[in-house]
Structure formats: C-alpha cells, structure tokens
C-alpha positions as a printed NumPy array, in Angstrom:
array([[ 23.677,  -8.022,   9.509],
       [ 22.008,  -4.937,  10.909],
       [ 20.915,  -2.426,   8.289],
       [ 22.389,   1.028,   8.541],
       [ 19.95 ,   3.903,   8.656],
       [ 20.178,   6.038,   5.536],
       [ 19.364,   9.649,   6.347],
       [ 20.007,  12.497,   3.923],
       [ 20.205,  16.253,   4.524],
       [ 16.81 ,  17.847,   3.923],
       [ 15.777,  20.897,   1.944],
       [ 14.763,  23.967,   3.879],
       [ 11.198,  24.009,   2.588],
       [  8.819,  21.761,   4.517],
       [ 11.619,  20.74 ,   6.874],
       [  9.304,  19.25 ,   9.479],
       [  7.484,  17.078,   6.946],
       [ 10.732,  15.845,   5.446],
       [ 12.144,  14.947,   8.849],
       [  8.981,  13.04 ,   9.695],
       [  8.96 ,  11.247,   6.323],
       [ 12.552,  10.083,   6.719],
       [ 12.014,   8.867,  10.268],
       [  8.843,   7.066,   9.265],
       [ 10.647,   5.351,   6.395],
       [ 13.288,   3.956,   8.743],
       [ 10.542,   2.329,  10.837],
       [  8.456,   1.147,   7.889],
       [ 11.425,  -0.497,   6.18 ],
       [ 12.606,  -2.096,   9.403],
       [ 15.903,  -0.211,   9.474],
       [ 14.944,   0.943,  12.951],
       [ 13.622,  -2.292,  14.43 ],
       [ 11.037,  -2.827,  17.205],
       [ 12.655,  -2.366,  20.591],
       [ 15.638,  -0.486,  19.191],
       [ 16.765,   2.772,  20.738],
       [ 17.046,   5.672,  18.29 ],
       [ 20.103,   7.923,  18.037],
       [ 20.018,  11.03 ,  20.212],
       [ 18.352,  14.215,  19.031],
       [ 21.787,  15.792,  18.589],
       [ 22.965,  12.911,  16.406],
       [ 19.824,  12.99 ,  14.283],
       [ 19.975,  16.768,  13.918],
       [ 23.574,  16.503,  12.751],
       [ 22.748,  13.725,  10.246],
       [ 19.882,  15.652,   8.674],
       [ 21.321,  19.135,   8.995],
       [ 18.315,  20.547,  10.849],
       [ 17.542,  21.909,  14.275],
       [ 16.735,  19.791,  17.33 ],
       [ 13.284,  21.378,  17.314],
       [ 12.521,  19.82 ,  13.917],
       [ 13.896,  16.485,  15.115],
       [ 11.779,  16.605,  18.266],
       [  8.635,  17.427,  16.305],
       [  9.231,  14.561,  13.867],
       [  9.79 ,  12.098,  16.686],
       [  6.741,  13.314,  18.593],
       [  4.532,  12.804,  15.559],
       [  5.666,   9.201,  15.328],
       [  5.051,   8.786,  19.051],
       [  1.508,  10.064,  18.51 ],
       [  0.995,   7.539,  15.699],
       [  2.134,   4.738,  17.979],
       [  5.329,   3.917,  16.092],
       [  7.738,   5.215,  18.733],
       [  7.708,   5.556,  22.5  ],
       [  9.685,   7.853,  24.748],
       [ 11.028,   6.358,  27.974],
       [ 11.911,   8.936,  30.61 ],
       [ 15.627,   9.027,  31.213],
       [ 16.325,   6.378,  28.571],
       [ 15.473,   7.805,  25.167],
       [ 13.174,   7.054,  22.231],
       [ 12.459,   3.489,  21.136],
       [ 10.682,   1.801,  18.223],
       [  7.43 ,   0.101,  19.225],
       [  6.051,  -3.193,  18.   ],
       [  3.448,  -2.862,  15.232],
       [  0.19 ,  -4.055,  16.775],
       [ -3.046,  -5.066,  15.001],
       [ -4.753,  -1.937,  16.35 ],
       [ -2.326,   0.226,  14.39 ],
       [ -3.566,  -1.256,  11.113],
       [ -6.96 ,   0.318,  11.749],
       [ -5.586,   3.73 ,  12.663],
       [ -6.688,   6.124,   9.912],
       [ -3.853,   8.471,  10.903],
       [ -1.255,   5.866,  10.032],
       [ -0.259,   6.632,   6.429],
       [  1.527,   3.354,   5.63 ],
       [  1.694,  -0.165,   6.975],
       [  4.735,  -2.35 ,   7.295],
       [  5.132,  -4.654,   4.296],
       [  7.382,  -7.587,   5.146],
       [  8.685,  -9.792,   2.367],
       [  5.791, -12.254,   2.593],
       [  3.01 ,  -9.889,   3.635],
       [  1.997,  -9.259,   0.025],
       [  0.224, -12.606,   0.317],
       [ -1.782, -11.281,   3.277],
       [ -2.787,  -8.332,   1.122],
       [ -3.851, -10.699,  -1.658],
       [ -5.893, -12.756,   0.799],
       [ -7.693,  -9.567,   1.773],
       [ -8.182,  -8.633,  -1.868],
       [ -9.546, -12.061,  -2.745],
       [-12.333, -11.625,  -0.208],
       [-12.945,  -7.926,  -0.764],
       [-12.622,  -7.811,  -4.548],
       [-14.935, -10.753,  -5.207],
       [-17.578,  -9.31 ,  -2.891],
       [-17.202,  -5.859,  -4.4  ],
       [-17.481,  -7.032,  -7.992],
       [-20.644,  -8.991,  -7.202],
       [-22.249,  -5.791,  -5.954],
       [-20.746,  -3.716,  -8.768],
       [-22.481,  -5.872, -11.372],
       [-25.829,  -4.857,  -9.88 ],
       [-25.025,  -1.284,  -8.884],
       [-22.519,   0.163, -11.36 ],
       [-23.719,   3.302, -13.129],
       [-22.803,   4.511, -16.606],
       [-20.258,   6.817, -14.997],
       [-18.709,   3.879, -13.145],
       [-18.419,   1.908, -16.374],
       [-16.883,   4.904, -18.144],
       [-14.318,   5.279, -15.361],
       [-13.365,   1.607, -15.575],
       [-12.997,   1.92 , -19.348],
       [-10.808,   4.997, -18.88 ],
       [ -8.565,   3.099, -16.471],
       [ -8.267,   0.233, -18.943],
       [ -6.936,   2.668, -21.523],
       [ -4.361,   3.969, -19.031],
       [ -3.301,   0.42 , -18.199],
       [ -2.825,  -0.437, -21.855],
       [ -0.911,   2.763, -22.566],
       [  1.392,   2.279, -19.555],
       [  2.13 ,  -1.43 , -19.946],
       [  5.828,  -0.617, -20.417],
       [  5.934,   1.541, -17.269],
       [  5.6  ,  -0.735, -14.184],
       [  4.961,   2.06 , -11.672],
       [  2.316,   3.807, -13.768],
       [  0.728,   0.491, -14.685],
       [  0.598,  -0.578, -11.02 ],
       [ -1.118,   2.693, -10.121],
       [ -3.733,   2.159, -12.835],
       [ -4.124,  -1.509, -11.886],
       [ -4.944,  -0.534,  -8.314],
       [ -7.238,   2.247,  -9.558],
       [ -9.255,  -0.392, -11.406],
       [ -9.81 ,  -2.444,  -8.251],
       [-10.651,   0.671,  -6.238],
       [-13.102,   1.767,  -8.944],
       [-14.832,  -1.624,  -8.798],
       [-15.183,  -1.21 ,  -5.028],
       [-16.553,   2.294,  -5.555],
       [-19.06 ,   0.948,  -8.082],
       [-20.276,  -1.481,  -5.406],
       [-21.744,   1.556,  -3.602],
       [-20.722,   0.254,  -0.178],
       [-19.071,   3.022,   1.876],
       [-17.297,   0.493,   4.1  ],
       [-15.346,  -0.894,   1.138],
       [-14.357,   2.617,   0.154],
       [-13.35 ,   3.625,   3.693],
       [-11.266,   0.522,   4.378],
       [ -9.506,   0.816,   1.025],
       [ -8.699,   4.454,   1.732],
       [ -7.172,   3.549,   5.108],
       [ -4.912,   0.866,   3.667],
       [ -4.387,   2.377,   0.219],
       [ -0.646,   2.795,   0.703],
       [ -0.302,  -0.871,   1.564],
       [ -2.403,  -1.866,  -1.445],
       [ -0.294,   0.414,  -3.623],
       [  3.024,  -0.923,  -2.353],
       [  1.931,  -4.522,  -2.846],
       [  0.581,  -3.799,  -6.327],
       [  3.861,  -2.216,  -7.378],
       [  5.728,  -5.29 ,  -6.183],
       [  3.326,  -7.598,  -8.   ],
       [  3.611,  -5.757, -11.306],
       [  7.395,  -5.6  , -11.05 ],
       [  7.516,  -9.344, -10.426],
       [  4.838, -10.546, -12.841],
       [  4.407,  -7.835, -15.468],
       [  1.175,  -6.386, -16.932],
       [ -0.179,  -9.395, -18.84 ],
       [ -2.638, -10.807, -16.294],
       [ -3.926,  -7.399, -15.238],
       [ -4.801,  -6.459, -18.792],
       [ -6.344,  -9.852, -19.567],
       [ -8.495, -10.254, -16.46 ],
       [ -9.556,  -6.643, -16.054],
       [-10.919,  -6.575, -19.587],
       [-12.949,  -9.727, -19.014],
       [-14.131,  -8.575, -15.565],
       [-15.284,  -5.263, -16.994],
       [-17.134,  -7.055, -19.809],
       [-18.901,  -9.241, -17.231],
       [-19.928,  -6.14 , -15.259],
       [-21.261,  -4.502, -18.417],
       [-23.33 ,  -7.568, -19.365],
       [-24.651,  -8.05 , -15.833],
       [-23.099, -11.497, -15.407],
       [-22.491, -11.695, -11.658],
       [-21.304, -15.296, -11.551],
       [-18.772, -14.716, -14.322],
       [-17.485, -11.474, -12.78 ],
       [-16.954, -13.16 ,  -9.407],
       [-15.329, -16.22 , -11.017],
       [-12.934, -14.072, -13.023],
       [-11.999, -11.854, -10.084],
       [-11.313, -14.867,  -7.866],
       [ -9.305, -16.573, -10.59 ],
       [ -7.342, -13.364, -11.156],
       [ -6.252, -13.086,  -7.515],
       [ -5.605, -16.82 ,  -7.092],
       [ -3.449, -16.878, -10.218],
       [ -1.512, -13.879,  -8.932],
       [ -0.821, -15.687,  -5.658],
       [  0.237, -18.828,  -7.519],
       [  2.555, -16.963,  -9.89 ],
       [  4.147, -15.007,  -7.033],
       [  4.777, -18.18 ,  -5.049],
       [  6.447, -19.785,  -8.07 ],
       [  8.454, -16.631,  -8.709],
       [  9.751, -16.566,  -5.158],
       [ 10.664, -20.243,  -5.345],
       [ 12.81 , -19.517,  -8.384],
       [ 14.225, -16.272,  -6.971],
       [ 14.257, -16.548,  -3.152]])
C-alpha cells in the first residue's frame, strides 16, 4: 500500500526552512518514492498553508541537492539516490532503509577499529577527559534512549577525533545524521547495556595503551551489535 504524504501547516517564522525540511522528510522516508511525480505547487501550497514562492524555493533546494528533478512541461519528480549523493557534503541526511543499519555497522566496524588503534597511540589527556565525560552522560541517561544514543555516538566520534586523522573526522561529519539515526534505532532495539559495558573497557584499554585489546573490544562490540540486531529482527520481523 502506498504511503500517504503527511504534511502539516507551518509556522510563519522560518517558513522556507520548514517547507524544505518537510519536503526532504518525504523523500528520506520514502513517502515520495524514486520516479514519483510530486503534487503541483498549488496543491503543496494549499497543504502547507504557504505561498507558491516558498514551495518553489523548497523544491529548488532539493533539486540542487540532487533529490528531485524538474522535467519541462511534466512537473517535479523524485530522483534515485545514487552513490555519488552519499559523498555530497551538502546532503544533510541519507536514506536509511530497514536493513541499511547493517551497512552502517559494517562501516563502523572498519572505521572504529582503525580509529581506536590510532587513538591508543595519539589520545591526549583532553581526549581521555572527554571520553570520561561522555561515559558519565551515558550512565546518567541509560533510561533515556534518545539521549543515550546521542552520547553513545559521541563516544565513537570522540575516539575518531582522538585518532588525530582529519579524514575520519571529515567523513563522520558528512554522514553524522546517518550514524545518529542508526544509533538511535540500535539503542531502541537493544538498550544501553552493551554500550556501557564495552565503552568502559575500550576506554580503559586506551588509557593503558593496550592497542590489541582496544581493537579486539571495539570489533567485538560492533560484531555483537550486528548479531543481536539480526536475532532481534528474526524475532520481530
């Protein structure tokens, strides 16, 4: 069954941004599917309670990002998401399909283990202090999945920062929204237990300079997450 687009009237402040955000959400969530023709500007303006100018600006921004295309005499259509778009720093979010969290975890398994190996050798006292601070936030927010997920991701990003490799930092910044969305889903499905357990041990390995142990723990952490998610989805398809 085709999903129905859910558009709500927008507030008068930051109208253009709100129009853009709502349109983007329809594409990201797959409500407006690749190849589908969008409603007319008049229809969209009526749905959101804004002017056609605001509608046109929101659509044009998505055209610029490569999410939509305008066909002369036909209208505006949703484009296919291509690999090139994933590397576009202007693209604020990436499409997360139901199984794509595993692609994110595959990326994290490679990136996180490499980053922690470098972090063991390069982490400063400030880096260690930041990781300890994040651990406190994680512990304090264990009953709040969204806040915990944010802190969980912050820990991994802080490890990458401690690696002192600007490429890690740049790539993570480009795909941060995807990492964040996947982390939220993981925490909601699996809870905070593994994050608290493994992050503490990983941080201890960084502090003691044990590269092999830090890498082993990080790899085990991600692999166990993948395994638990697969089992969870088998039980609750």
